[in-house]
N, C-alpha and C positions, 0 to 999 in steps of 0.2 A: 594335564589338568587345566581346566579353564580357571582364570583368576577369580571369577565370580563364585566358584565352588568354595574357595577358602573364605571369602567374605560371608557366604551363606552359613558355613559351618561356625564361624565366629559369632554370628548373630544368633544362631540356634543355641550355642553354649551360653551366651550372655542372657538369653531369655530363660533357659532352664536354671541358671545359677540363681535367679531371683526366687526360685521355689525351694532350693536346698540350702539356704542360709550359709552360703559361702563354701559349701562342700565342693572341692575341685572336681570338675568333670572333664573327660577327654572324648573327642570324636575323631575317629579315623575312617577314611572312606576310599573308594576306588571309583574313578571316573566321575560322571555327573549323576548325582542322585538327589533325592528330595527328602531329607530328614524333616519331620514336622513335629514341633515341640508339644502340641496338645496330646497326641497319641503317645509320644515318648515319655511324657510326664507320668501318665497312668502306668506304663510298664515299669518305669524306674522306681515308682513307689513300692513295687513288690520285688524288684531284682536289682542287683548291683551293676548289671550291664544288659544292653539290648543288642541283639544281632539281627540285622536286616538282610534278607537274601532275595535274589531274583533268579528264577530258573535254576535253583540249587546252588548259586554262587553268592558268597558273601559280598555285599556292596558297601555296607558301613556298620560300624560298631560304635556305640556310645555308652558310657558308663562312668562310674566313679573312677577317678584317675588312678587310684592305688590298685584297683582290680585290673583295669585295662592295661596299664603299663607293665604289670607283672607278667602278662601274657604276650607282650610285644617282643617278638624275636624275629628278625627278618621282615620281609615286605609282603609275604603271602597272607592276605586277610583270611583265607579259608583256614589256614593253619592256626592263626591267632584265634579264630572263632572256635576251633576244636579245643584248644587249650582252655579257653574260657568256659566252654561247656563242661569239660572234664572237672573244672573246679566247682561247678554247680552254681546255683543262684543266678541263672541267666534266662532271659526271655528271648524268644525268637518270633519273627513274623515275616511274611512274604510281601514284598513290595508290589504295588499295583503297576500296571503297564505305564500309567502316566506319571509314575514317581521315579523312573529310571530311564536313562538314555543309553542307547547302544553306541553313541558317538562319544568317545572319551573327552573330546575338546569342546563339546556343546556347552553353551552357557546355561546357567540354572534357569534363566528366563524361558527356555524352551519347555521346561516342566511346570513353571509357575504361571505363565501368561496363557490364558485360555479363555473360557467363557467368564463373564464378569463376576458371577457369584463365586465360582471356584477360586479365581485369582484373589478376590478380596478375602475369602475365607482362609486361604493359605497365609496371606500377609498379615491377617489379623492375629495370627498365632505368635508373631514375632514382636519382641520389644524393639521400638525404634522411635525416631523423632516425629511420629505421626499417631493419630488416633483412627481406628477403624471400628465401626459398629459391626459386630459379627453378623454376617448375613443369615437370615432365617429363610431357608430355601423351600419353595413349594413346587412340586413337580406336577406337570400337566395331568399325568395319569391319576395321581392322588386327588387332584382338584375335581376331576371328572367323576371319580368314584364316591368320594365322601367329603363334601364341602364343609359340613358341620364339624367334622373331626379336625379338618385343617384350620377352621376359624377358632376352634377351642384351643389348639396349640398356639395360635397367634396371641390369644388373650392371655394364656399362661406365660408366654415369653414377654409381651410388651405391656400388659395391663391397660392403662389408659393413656399411654404415651402417644405423642404425635409420631407418625411413621411415614416412610416413603415406600411405595411399591415399585420395584424397578425391573426392567427387562433383563433377561440373560439368555438370549437366543443363540443357538449354534451358528446362525448366519451373521452374527455381529462379532466385532473385536477379534477377527482372525488376522493372521500374519499378512495375508495378501489383500484383504478388504475389510475396512472397519464397519461399513454400513452405519456410521454414526448418525444418530437421530432418526433412524428408520423406524424403530419400534417405540412404543409408548412407555413412559414412566409417569407415576402419579405421586405428587408431593403433598405433604401436610394432610395426612389422613388420620382420623381419630381411631386408634387401635381398639378403643372400647365400643365403637359403633360397628357391629358386625355387618350391617347392610352396606356401610360405606367401604369397609375393608373388602367384602365380597365383591362389590361392584368394581373396585379398583383392580383386584386380582383378575376378574373376568375381562375387564377392558384391556389389560396388558396382554393376556393370553390371546384375545381376539386380534390384537395388532400383529400377531405372528402369522396368521393365516391358517389354512387347513391342517398343518402339521403340528399344531400347538400341543397336542397330547404328548408328544415326545420331547417337549421342551420344558423349561422351568422359569419361574420368576423368583425374586427374592425380596425380603422385607428388611429394612434397617430403621434404626432410630433416625428421626428427621433432625438434621442439624439446623438450628435456628436460635436466635437471629445470627447472621453472619456479618462480619466486618468486611470480608472480601471473599470472592469465589472466582473460579476460572479454570483455565486449562494451561498446563505447562507442557510444551514440546521440548524434548531433550535434544532434538536436532531440528533444523529448519524443515518444516513439513513438505516443502516443495523441492528443495535441492539437497537436503540432508547435510547441509553445511553445519559447521560446529557453532551453533547458536542455541542458547536457551531462549525459547520464544514463549512469552507469557501473555495471554489475553485474559484480562481480569475485569471484574465488576466490583466497584467499591461504593456503589450507591443504592442498589435495589434491596439489599438484605436477603436475597434469595440465592439459590444454588444452581438454577437452571437457565439464567439469562444469557450466559455466554454460549452454552451448548445448544440452546434452542435458536440462537441468533436474534433474540427479541431485543437485546440491548442495542440502542441506536449508536452510541459512541463508547465502545469499550476502550479501556486503557490497554495499549499494546506495548510490550517491551521486547527488545532484542538484545541479548547479552552474549558477547563472544565468550567462548568457553574459557579462554585464558585470563579473563578479567579478574583481578583480586576481589574477593568478596567484600572487603572493606570499603570499596568504592560505591557499592550498591546501597540504595535506600533500604531501610529496615525490612519492610514486608517483602520486597523483591529478593533481598538477601536470604530470607528464611525460605521462601519458595524454592530458590535455586539450590540452597543447601540440601533440602529434602530431595530434590531431583537428583543431585549428585549421589546421595546415599542410595537411592533406589537403583540408579544406573549401575553403580558399583555392586550392589547386592544381586541383581539379576543378570548382569553382564550383557545387557542389551542397550546399546547407545541410543537407538531411535525409539524412545518411549513417549507415549501420549498419556499425560497424567491429569486427572480432574481433581480439584481440591477445593476446600473451603477453610477459611480462618474464622474461628468462633471462640470466644471466651479465652483467648490466649493460646488455643490449641490449633494444630494443623490437622485437619480431617482429610484423609485420603479417600476419595470417592471412587476412583477408578485408575487402573494402570493397564495399558495395552500397548502392543507394538504399533509404531507408525506404519501404516500400509505403504510400502515403498513403491513409488511409481517411477523412481529415477535412481541413478547411481552417480556417485561423485566421479568427475573426470580424473583420469590418472594424473597425479601430480598437482591436482587443482588446489588442495588444501595448503600445500607448501607455497605455491605461488600466491594464493590468497593471503596467507600470513605475511608474505613479503610486501604485498600491495598495501596492507593495513599499516605495517610498520613505516613504509615510505610516506603514507598519507599523514600519519601522526607527526612525522618529522617536518613535512611540508606545512602542516597547519601551525606548528609551533613557530616556524620561521616567519609566518605572516601575522603574528599576533600584534606586533607594533605597526602602526600605519607608516607608509612611506610617502613623502611629499609628492604631489600636492594634497594627498588624502589626509584628512584629520579625523579625530574621534576615537574614543576609547571603547574597546570591546568589539572585536570583529564578529560579524554574523554572515553566514552563507546560507542561501536558500535556493531551492530548485524551482520556485514559482514566482519570485519577485522580478519586476522590471521586464526584461525580454524573455522570461518564462521558459527556460530550456526544457523543463519537464514536458510542457505541452508541445513545443516545436520540434525537438529532436529526441526526447525521451531522457529518462534519468541516467541511463547507461548507454549513451550514444556510441555507435560504431565509428571508426576513424573518419570515413568520408563525410558523414553527416556532421560530425563534431567540427572538423576543420573547415568545411564549407560554411557552417554557421559562424565560426570565428572569422574567417576571411571576409565574409560579406557584412557581418554585423558587430560581433562582440569584441573583436580585437581593436578596432579603430572607429568604425562608423558611428557607434553609439555615442562616443565622447565628442566626435567631430560635430555631430548634429546638435548636441546640447550646447556646445560652446557657441555655435552659430546662432542658436535660439536665444542666447542671453544668459546662460548659466555658466558656472565655473568651467574652466578648461581642464579636462582630465585626459587629454590625448597623451598616449604613452602608457596609460593604465588599462590593463585588460579587465573587462567586466566579468568574464567567465573564468573560474578556477576549477581544476580537476582534482578530486580526491579519490583515489582507488578506482579510477575509471568512471566516477559519477560527476556529472556536470553541475556546478553550483554558480549562482550569481553572487558576486561580492557585494553584499548589501551596503556595507560601509562606503564602498566606491560609488554605488548607485545613489545613495543619499547625498554624497558630496556633489554629485553631478547635477543635483537639483537646487543647489544653493545659488542664488543670483550672483553673477559676476560683480566684483567690486565689494562684496560683503566683507567686512573686516574679519581677520583671522580668528579673533577671540569670539566673535558672534557665531561664526561657522562652527568652531569647536564646541560651543555650548549647544547649538542646534543638533549637530550630529550625535554627540555623546548622549543627549537626552532621548533622541529618537531611537538610538540603538538600545538604550536601557528599556524603553517602553516595549520595543519588539521582543527583547529577551524575556520580559515578564509576561508577554502575551504572544508566544510564538505562533499561535493559530492564525494570527493576522499577517503572516509573511506573504500571502498572496493578495493582500489588500493594503500594502504599505502606503501607496499614494492616496488612498481614501481614508485610512485610519491612523497612520503614523506620521506622515510628512505632508505639509502643505506646499505644493509646487506651482500653484497658479492662483489667480484671483478667484474669489468665491464670496458668496454672501456670508457675513459674519466672520470674515477672516481676521480682522483686527481684534475682535473680542476673543476669538479662539487663540490667537498668538499670545495675547496678554494672559489668558488663563493657563497656558502651558509653560510660558517662559518668563513671566514677570518677576519671578524670584531670582532670575539670573541675568536678565537683560533689562535695560532701562527703556522708558517710553519712547525716546528718540530712536533707539536702535530698532525697536519693534515697528515703529511707524515707517522707518526706512526700508525694512524688510517687506512690509505690506505694499509699499509703493513700488518697490522693485519687482515684486511678483505681478502687480497690475501691469507694469510696463512690458514685462515679458509676455503676458497674455495678449495684450494689444498688438505687439510686434508679430507674434505667431499668427494671429488672425489676418493681419495685413499681408503676410508672406505666403498665405495659402495658395493663391492662384499661380505663383511662380513655381511652387513645388509640383503642382499638377502638370504644369507645362513641361517640367523636366521629365516626368514619367512618360508623357506623351511622346517625347523624343525617342525614348527606348522602344515604345510601341511602334513608332513609325519606321524604325530601323531594326528589323528582326535579326536574330542570330544567324550568322552565316554558317553553313555546314563545315565540319572538320575543325582541326586544331593546327592548321598549317603555321600559324603565328604563335603557337603555344597556348596553354590554358590561362596563363597569367593575364594577358591583355583582355581576354574575354571577360574574366571575373572582375577585372578593374573597371571595365566599362559597365558591367552589371551593377557594381557597387555605386559608381558615380551617378548613373542615370536611373537606377532601380532602388537599391536598398537605402541609399542616403536620402533621396527625396521621400521615399516611403517612411523612413524614420521621422522626418519632419511632419509628414501627414499624420502619422500615428500619434505623435506628440500633440498636435493640434486637436485631433479627435479626442484625445484624453482631456485636454483642457476644456473643451466645450461640454464634454460629458460630465466632468467634475463640477462645472458651473451649473449645469442642469440639475445635478443631484443636490447641489447646495440649495436650490430653490425649494426642493422637497424637504430637506433637512430643516430649513428655517420656516417652513409652513407657508410659503408663498403659493405653492401648488401641491396637489396630492398625487399619490402614486398613479391613479387612473389617468390624470391629466398628463403626467410624465409619459405613461405608456402610449397615450394617443399621439403625443408629439413625436415619439420615436417611431411609431408605426407609419407615419407619413413620409419617412425618409426612404428613398428608393436607392438601393445600392446595386453594384454590379452582381452581387450574389442573388438579389431578388430578380435581376434581369434573367438569370438562368431559368427560373420558374416561368417568367413571362415568355421567354423565347421557346421553351418547351411547349407552352400552350399554343404559340403561333405555329409550331411545326405540326402539332395535332390538328390544327384548323387548316393546314395546307398553305399557310401564309409565309412559311419559311422552310427552306430545305434542311434536311438532317446534316448535310455536309457543312452548312453554315454554322449550325449549332456546335458541331464537333470542332470546327476551326476555331471557334471562340472559346469553348470550354473544355476541349478534349485534353488539355494539358493538366487538368486537375488530377491529383493523386492523393490518397490518404497517407500522408507523410511527405510533406513538401520536399524535405532534404534526403529522403530515403530512396535510393536508386532501385531497391528491391521491389518497391510497390508499383503495380501497373497503373498507368494513367488511363483516364476514361476513354481516350481515343484509341487505345489498344483493342477495345472490344465495344464499339458503340452500341450495338444491339443490346448487349447485356446491361451496360451502365446507363444508357440514355433511353432504351426502350420502355422500361417501367415508368421512368420519369415522364416521358411523353404521354404514355397511355393514361396516366392518372393526373395529368396536369390540368389545373383549373386557372381561370383568369384571376390574377392577383387582386385582392381586395384593395380598393382605394377609398380614402376618406374624401367625400365630396364637399361636405359642409366645412366652412372655415372654422378656425379656432375662435372661441368666444371672445368678445370684446373685454370681458372681465379678466380673462387670463392674460390678454395682451397688456392690460393696465397693470396687473400685478407684476408681470415680468418686467415691465418698464420701470416700475418703482424699485424692484429688487436690483436691477442693473445700476440704477442711480445710487442706491445705498452702497453698492460695491465699488463705486467710483469709476464705473465703466460708462463712458459717454456714447451710448448707442441705443437705438430703439429696439423694442421687442422684435420687430420684423427683421432688423439687421442681425440680431442675435440668432434668431431661428434660421436665418439664411446661413450664418456661419456654422451653426450646429449641423444642418443638413450637408453643407459642403465639406465640413470636416470629417464626418463619419463616412459619407459617400466617397470622399477623396482617399481616405485610408483604405477602404475596400478596393477601390479602383487601383491604387498604387500597388497593393498586394497582388491583385489579379495580374497586372502587367509584369511585375518583376518575377513572380512565380512561373509565368509562362516562359520567360527566357531561361530561368533556372531549370525548368523541366526539359527544355531543349538541350541544355548543357548535360544533364543526366543521360538523356537519350544518346547524345553524341559519345559520351563515355562508354555506354553500353555497346554501341556499334564499334568503337575502337577496341574494346576488350574481347569481342566475339572471335575474331580470327586468331587471337592469342590464347584462346581456350579459357578465357576468364569469364565466369558467370557473373550475373548481377550481384549475387551474394559474395563472390570473391571481391568484386570491386568495392562493395560496401565496407570491406575490411582493410582497404588501403586509404591512407591519408592523402590529402591534396598534394603534399610535398612528395610522397612516394609516387603518385600518379605523374607528377611533373618530371620526376627523375626517369620514370619508365618511358615517358614520351620522347625523351632524348636518346634512348638506347635503340640499337637494332632490334627487330622483332624477336629473334630467337633469344637474345640476351634479356630483353624485357620480359619475355614469358618466364624464364627461369628466375629472374630477380623478383618478379611479382609473386610467383608461387611460394618462394621462401618467406616473403613479407606477409602473405596471407596466412600461411601456416602459423607463424608467430602470433599474428593478430588474433587468430581463432583461439589459440591457447590462452592468450591474455583475456579475451572476451569470456571464455568459459570460467576463468578464475573470478573475473569481475562479477559475473552472474551469481557467484556464491557469496557475495558481500551484501549485507543489508545496512544501509546508512539512512539516517533520518532525512526528512524533507527540509529541515532547518538545523544548521550546525551553529552552536554558540560556544562550545568547549571542545578541546581536543579529545576528551574522554568520550564524547558523543560518537566518535568514530568506532568505539569499541562497545558501547552500550547506550541505548537511548530508550526513552519512554514517550509515547505519544497518546493523546486522548481524543483525537479526531479533529478534523478541519471544520470550518464553518462555511458550508457551500453557499453559492449564490443561487437562490431559487427564482426562476423566471415564470411569470404569471401567478395567479392565485388558484389555479385549477388543482383538482385532485383526481388522479387516474390510477386504476389498478389494471395491470396487464402482465402477460408473460414477459420473461426476461430474455433478451438476446445479447450475449456478450460478443462483441465484434473485435477481432484482431485483424486490422485492415478493413477494407470495404466488404461488408457482408453481401451475400447473394440477395439481390433486390427482391426476389420472390418471397424471402423469409422475413422481410422487415415489417410489412404492414401489420399494424395492430400491436406491435411489441414495444416495450420500453427498451431502448438500445443502450447498452453500456459500452462506453469508449474510454480507453485509458487516457487518450489525448485526442483532440479533435481540431485539426487545422483546416484550411479552406478545402482540402481534398475531400472532405465529407459533406460538402454542400449538397450534392445530389441525393444524399440520404434523406435530407429533411423534407423533400417533396414526395416521399414514397409512402406516406400514410403512417409514419411512426407515431406511437402513442405518447412517447416522451423520450428525453435524452438525459443520461447521467454520465458525467465525465469524472475521472480521477483528478485531472489537472485542468487548470484554467481559472480565470478570475472574472471580475465584473467587466473588464475591458477586453476580454478575449474574443476571438472571432466567433466562437460558438455561442457565447452569451449575446453578442450583437445579433446574430442570425435568429436565435430562438426568440429574442425580444421582437424582432421585426415580424416574425411569422406567428407570434403568440403561441409558441409551442412549449408545453410544460417541460421544465428542465431543472436539473440540479447540477450546477457547474462547479467543479473543484471539490469533490467530496473527500479527497485525500486517498492515499494508497490503501490504508487499512480498511476503511469503510468500503472502498471499491472492491477489495478482495472479499469482504463479507457479503456484500450484495451480489457478487458474481456467483456465489454458491447457491442462490435461491432460484426457484423455478418461476415464481410469480412475485411481483412486488407492488407496493403502493407508493406512488410518488405524490405526496401531499404538499404542494408548493405553498398553499395558503397557511397550512399548519406547520410548515418547515419540518416535515418528517419524511423519513425513508424507512419503509418496513418491508422486509423480504420474508417470503414463506417457503 
């Protein structure tokens, strides 16, 4: 017997008991059957017991306990039924095919979950922690034959109520495919208006197509107004991992905004099944509690439940199986639980800061500072994760900032891993932007207040340096510092901080040419083939001549960009003037477009283009991704054929703008002319892109050398991606046969680990240990580029898409590093990324090309948009709408 059968029997008895004023009832059954209280109640009004049979065999008996137990001897239900019949006062009926299962261990859900109308009709018979308006079913055949009679029955049932006309087609809500949203439902119809009701019924039937006569629709009371509505998945819909996944609408007052995808920023919650209910917010606790009851009742763990909360009641609008497109890896749930337990322990150990870090309240983010979500992904594989650490986040990040004039945090890692997810330690990051020499008390006040602001506005975690912390000189800096910190710091301390930030800004600008020179050294001495001297020296040189000067250039680019934005914020210039200034900057990425145009005109050979840009790959640190040079015709061909000469501003900037910029610079205490500032702005942004171009070229060479080393060992690129740098270095020191065996074992273990990590859902920002087990998000605030509004088909790209499919589409990229530059010149209508911020590579490129874009929409909104076929990207209105 399946456990759900006992739960169903208990619920049936509880429901029937409310009719018989406490008269005890007993239900005995064999196998999986479907006792339905509505029919049983009618029969029990006239009999002391009811016998249900199927194909002549008794499958359940329900009746007054005294009568049933008197006949209970042994376990043969047919004999019990015969004894009850001999005693008289017994009703019999034959079960329908869909009310009994031939599989004794089948869950009750196999009999309950079917078309929407029948499922809700069955569940509406049971007493439970939910309300269900009993479906009024209209069959296509009846509607075709006598519409007036159908409408009369609707008036008799609903009077002048507001109702909803819903689809219940045989092609939806199946075990293998839900077809959710495929068919029409019409909300808020006046049941007293026959024309409106008839029109709604016809519209729903017409949405089925030519076979509508064999189908049905159903009508229910319209639930309104609602305080919350949404969808609860009893398992993760993609991986089937043990999560309650709730997408809810707490703002519109309607019931269809989540299911239709019309809500721009739904609230999304992920609750690990083992989380104590007491930890959850009230409404979430209630939704999860009902979910648990339904799962227990029908015995199907992967349930998709639509609901609404109104007037204090939980209204169940639908329950169907999640159409399973995947299965859990063997042992994955056990390993997943261990990873989460270890992550909670690790997070607890990091609550208190360790010197030199100060500040109360740790915060971890996937998108702050060096933005791992954009560069290596939220769940990076070992090679990408350890490469990123070795080159940037272990040491380089802190070394660069100490040299720039900030506090020295060398020895503190920027990146932390929780259950295989990469997070920036925001507390450490904020510490690294405090000017060196700042008194400890001042630093403590600054960091603690910044962390508190971020915890109260977590959606700003990808805009920390623009919205949370001041890290360089800008217009209005002294006034802003006083507004934020005057209650905790005195005027002298605030003035000292502003002066220190000004000095850091000026030092960084002066040092810009020296950092470009360092990068040019790396470009002048390309990577030698092979690893004869080991991998360590190669990466050390790449760090010193590549990522370290690039970090300096990136910091300076941020400084000049922040200063430029402050001109807009303080009203010195407007957005159109800012856009014009940025469009005049020519970066190495823009050079790709210009060189492609030169190849088209016959002024440059394809070989030269490939030599300069062939190293680009979508996923700078991902060895699995092909670089452009691997297939020049595919990646460069469409780029060349569609290349146009880059637009250049011929007219100089207005004298008025120069005068306003000069006055603004003087007000910020920066003794430079507007011409000098604009020169620094162009050099900073172009220098960052140039430094990135050079160091990624060497890094791409390292990845290709690794692939060549692994090939004779039988290691694919995917195998190598599952090895850490340390493991690769160990294997390099072993004889080939031993290295092959050692790597195989390491790869197998890493694959199992990665499979378990993929079953874990963590938030993009962590402020509490409990967030590792459940979290609620309400959407990111993306950066919109341009003011344009475009409507176009959606193309979701995992890696670099086929160039022939790109033109005219809005391309959705989870993350977009320099390897996607070639995509931008292929006639895309717009770009949407899950991750990235105002200072990200893709934001800079889209601004330069004036390409409509939404950068950093967040994981949940990206998933929602990915499900649409067409979308509207309204940058001016700051809206994203999918259809």
